[in-house]
N, C-alpha and C positions, 0 to 999 in steps of 0.2 A: 639242666646240668650247669655247674659253675665252672668258669675258666680256672685253670691251674695258676697258682701264684708264680710270678717270675721275680726272684729275689735279686736285688742289686747289691753290689759289693759294699756300697757306702752304708748299708744297714748294719754292717758288722764292725765297721771301723771306728775306733775311738781316737786314733792318732791322725792328725792333720798333715804330719810330715812323711807319711808313708802311703801315698795314693796308690790305689789299685793293687794293694797287697795286704793279706791278712794271715796271721799265724796264731795258733793257740793249742793248748793241750785239748784233747778230745773231751776230757771230763769237764773242763771249764766251758768249753764251747757248747756242750749239750745243756748246761745250766744257763749261761748268759744269753744264748740264742734260742731258747726253748720256744718262745712265742712265734718265732719266724719259721721254725723247722719241724714243728710237731705234726704237721699235715704234709701229704705229698706236695712237692714243689719242684721248680726248676730254677736254674741260675742263669745269669748272663756272663758268667766267668768260669774259669777252669778250677777244678777241685781235686786235691790229692789228700787221702786220709789213710793212716796206718793204725791198726788196732794192736795194742800191747797187752790189753787185758779185756776180759769179757767175752760174751757170746751173743748170738742173735741172728737176725736176718737183715739183709740189705737188698731192697728191690730197686733196680735201675731199668727204666723202660720196660717194665713188666717181666724182667728176668730176675728171679730171686737167687741171691747168693748167701751161703752160710758165712757167718762171721766167727772167726777164731783169733787167737793170738797170732800175729804175723799176716793177717789179711790186709792187703794193700789195694786200695781202690782209686780209679781214675775216672773223673766225670767231665764231660765236655759241656759247653753252654747249650742250653735247650733240653738236656736230658731230664726226664722226670724221675725223681727218686724219693724214697722214704725208708725208714728203718725201724726195727723193734729190737732193742738192746737190753742186756742185763744191767742191773744197777751198778755193778762194779766196772763198767766199761771205761777204758782209758786208752790213750794213744796220742797221736798228733794229727793236726789238720792244717793245711794251708790252701789258700786260693788267691788267684790273681786274674787280671784282665789280659786279653791277648796283646794289646799294645805294650803292657808292662814288660812282658817277656820278649816280644819280637823287636822292640825298639833297641834292645841291647844285643840282639843276635841277628845280624843282617842275613847270614847264610843258614841259620838254624831256625826252622819254623816248627810250630807245634804240630802241624799236620804231618811232619816227618815221623812222629811217634804213632805207631798203629793203634794204640789204645785211645788216642784222641781223634784219629782220622777216620776210622772205620766203624760204622754202626754194628757190624757183624763181629768185631773183635771183642774178646772177653775184657770186662772192666775190672776184673779181680785177679791179683797175683797172690798166691799163697806162699809166703816165705818161710824157710826153715833154718834152724841152727845158725851157722856163720853168716849166711846171707841176710838173715833177719837182724843179727847184731850189727852188721855193717850198715844196713839201711837205717836202723834206729839212730846210729851215730850221726848219719847225715842229717836226719831230722833234728837231732839235738844241736848239731852245729848251726842249723838255720835258726833255731830258737835262741841260741846264745848271741848270734850275730844280730838278729832282729832286736834284741834287747840292748844292744851296744850302741855306741856313738862312733864307731870306727870309720875311718876314711874309706871311701868306695864300698860302703856297707851294702847297697843294693846290688852292685855288681858281684860281690862275693856270694850273696844269697842266691842270685840267679845261677852262679856256677855250681852251687850245691844242688839246686833243683835239677839242673841238667844232668848232674851225676846220677841222681835218683832215677831219672827217666832213661838214660842210656843203660844203666845197670839193669833196669826193669826189662828193657827190650832184650837184653842178653839172657835174662832169666826166662822170659817167655819162650825163647828159641832153644834153650839148653836141652840137650838130649834128643833133639829132633833135627837130623841132618837135612831133611827136606826144607824145614822152616829156615834153617840157617842159610842154606843155599838160596832160598827164595829172597831172603833179606838182601842178598847181593844182586841177583840177576832178575828177579821178578817183582820185588816190592814196589819199585817205581812205577811199573806198568799197572800194578794193582791200585796204587794211589790215584793214578790218572783215571782208572775205571770208576773208583769210588767218587771222585770229584765230579765226574760226568754224570754218574748215577744220581748224585744229590741234586743236580740241576734238572734232571730229565725224567725221573722215575714216574711222575704223575702223568706223563703223556707218551713215554716210550718204555716198553717193557720187553722188547725182543732182543735177544743176544746179538743178532746180526746188526742191529742199529749201533750198539755200543762198540762192537768189533770194528765196524767200518769207520766210526768216528776216531778210533784209536789206530787205524791203519794196520790192523792185524786180522787174522782169520778168526772165525768163531771158535774153531777148534783150539787155537792158541790161547784165546781168552779163557776158555774153560781150563786149559792146562795151567794158566796163571792162577786162577781162583782156587783150583784144586790144590795147587802147591802151597799157596799162601794161607788159605782158609780151610782147606779140606772140604770144599763145597763147590758145586757147579755155579757157573755165572747165573743161570736161571734161578737157583736157590737164593743167591745173594740179592738179586733183583726182587724176588717175591718177599723175602724177609724185610727188605726196606719198605715195600708197600704195606705189608702187614703191620709193621711198627707204626707207620704214620696213620694207618687206619685205626689202630687201637688208641693212639693219642687223640685223634679226632672224635672217635666214638665217646670217649670219656670226658674230654675237656672242651669240645665245641658244642654250642647250643644250636645245633642244626639237625635236620631230619636225616634219616638214613639215605634217602635218595640223593639229597644234596651232597652228603659226604662221599658217596660213591662217585658222583659226577666230578667232585674236586680231585679225586684220585684217578680220573681218566676213564671211568666206566659209564658209558651212556645208558646201559641197562643195569638196574639195581640187582636183578636176579643173577646176572653173571658175577657181579661183585660178591654177592652173598654166597654163591657156590664156591668161589675162590677162597673166601674168608673161612668158611666152614671146613673146606678141604685141608687148610693149613693150620687151623686152630682146634678143630673138632667141635666147634659150637657156632651157632648163628650170630651175626652181629648184635641182634636184639638181646640174645641171651648173655653175650659178653657184657653189655651195658648193665643188665640186671645183676650179674655176678659182682661187678665192681661198684655198684651203688649200695650194696648191702654191707 
């Protein structure tokens, strides 16, 4: 098995005066960057892309999303993605490094946006009518500013990016009173849980461990995850383990026993049962399916 390519932002940049930021129409990006993005890959930067024309599928960490006009996607560093798109595809794409964004926003961190922070959060937002028009205007404003020589150009671009992200958070929560309430009272606790999970999931898989580290009860942790993600804490933990297992099975040149051990399972048989229970197939079959 070959390791998945990790693409760096400087592969795409032609300008020396705009470090750590890239903007393009999707049509031009698909042509100019074809040799880098034709196979499944991951980035070391944050990506945002909106489709204004075309159809197809976009796979992000083994989750397939349909692509239509108004499909808005968010990718975090390290996520594996690939797409199959119709020839008429167009839209806008931009990406940037974490320091590029956060050095200008001391109190605003990318992890505050759930579509970048949580592996369990959807990476696609489907925009309609007025919301789509407003968001496209923001992308167009970034394009115009990017091509300008205006004073405080980068600061203005970053303010437009933040508007896209804040509006997207509102769109995700629109029409769902529980989600809206969660963004106020529960989302911070959920972020803390996700951050702890990211550090600990290979060796800690019990709800009680995470609850105790967060100084809350297991019942309350479940209440938080149910409200924010409509899933139990156990389901969130298992999904994170399964995602990492899939990545390792496809992209690491190691045996099944070694991968199981990396994920905290001393017995391969237990790992295999867990994987099959949650995916419907054995780890070995998963590898065969994705090598074809």
